[in-house]
Phi, psi and omega in degrees: 000123171305126176226148180243152177314309191296347178301323194263357193257071179264008178212176175062030175256153186211174170295156181235179181239144174240126179059038180066012176263133174290145183241140168255160178256145174227121171211163188247089178302150176283171182307310188291342183257001180301123176279165175298325171208156188231153177230147177264125180242133181241111182249172182225005180218163174213167182239125179056059180270120167272135179228152173220151191249137176293146182305328178277001180056038179255336183224150170244136168244136183225148174267132186202133173053041176073021179211164170267138181230141176257145187210133170297145183302330189273356182094182186127219190261137175266139178250131178284139179247348184230157177275181188277354182263342183285328183048057185277157175206173172054061178291148171217119179282134177296136175301337169281353176084356187282324184220157164250123176266150181199163166270146181223144182263007186298130180091359179092005180223141178282129176226167177270135180226162171222162175206166172281172191289342179265009180089357182273175183054044174303134184217119183269121183264333181239151180219177175108183186274340176289153172271134178242126193217172170062044191288141170223131183276140183287159179310326180266001176075000188274334189224148179241122173274144177203173179248140179207154169254027180298343177281351175056041181244020174092002183207166177271150180225163175275126175235160174234150179237119177283111183309313190291317187256342187080004183295138177251140178229136178268130186258330178237148194225004189279113185281354181270351186239146165272119173246128187196180186050063178294155179212125180280144167284156192296335179268002175076010184266345184220152168238126175273153181198163176269142184221130179180187177268131183055216182271006179280084182299123184261339185209158165249120178246168171231145178228135174275181183288342174275357175101001181284129181252147175225133174276128185257321180217140171246134181293138167298163178303126184085004180244161169226154184245144175215165154066058176291153175204130179277137168297156184307325179272357174077012178267346184236144169231123176260153180201167177263132177240121178256121188201145175054041176064025179221137181252123184240152173266125192245148169214129178060031186075006183237144177291128178279321181231076188296341190254012178233157181261105189278130171296146193279058175228160181295148173281158168250121183289135173265329181196189177292340180237004180223145187219151181254130182212169177243136184198158184036049172078002185231174174255000000 
């Protein structure tokens, strides 16, 4: 069964820092949520934070402490966007900027949801008994790729969802492999994903819309791979490699930040040469 780190991280999360600036949290509890008294807490780090960047590079949305938060790219005060019962994670900002896709555990099963950048217009896109996870929005915003065990054949596969119609298409079919964490190529013609036994990603593969598969990266002995992400021009692929008890951000087989422990989520590219990621408790 495919499992991701964030399923188990219901505690030990904290506010983070961006560009070495301390961040506070701001939220407005509803009347039913108003506590008898409140205290302000200022923290400086977080654990296993997944981040996504707005197309204009002005805002970050992150999952933290069982909620989604919005944060200016320059740092400052983070604003809570979701309530305590949604349990959202792994946000992905549509390249068109219109919606944020995410997985949520509301109701006891992971499904794919979307919302506006201010947290409004929440919309559940998938239903059923299977877990639907790791959403990534296509470059044109019309399709969401995700991983799911909804085929009920013992493993996770890559699926796509037509946002307008709700139509679902299964893209991978190998029942002996777990296939998860999809990532669209910039031209929308291919989806990279992690492939392996259980959650130990042995390869990063790519599949086109006709079903042709290509291996892009193979894990070294004793390592596992996660979280592919294409550069804006489609010439580079970043991914996370876990080996020797350390998680590193990789590109072309080399560690980009060898001295930090990188959280196992896709990066958000700022340009052809710069990317946003979370590591060592910070963004």
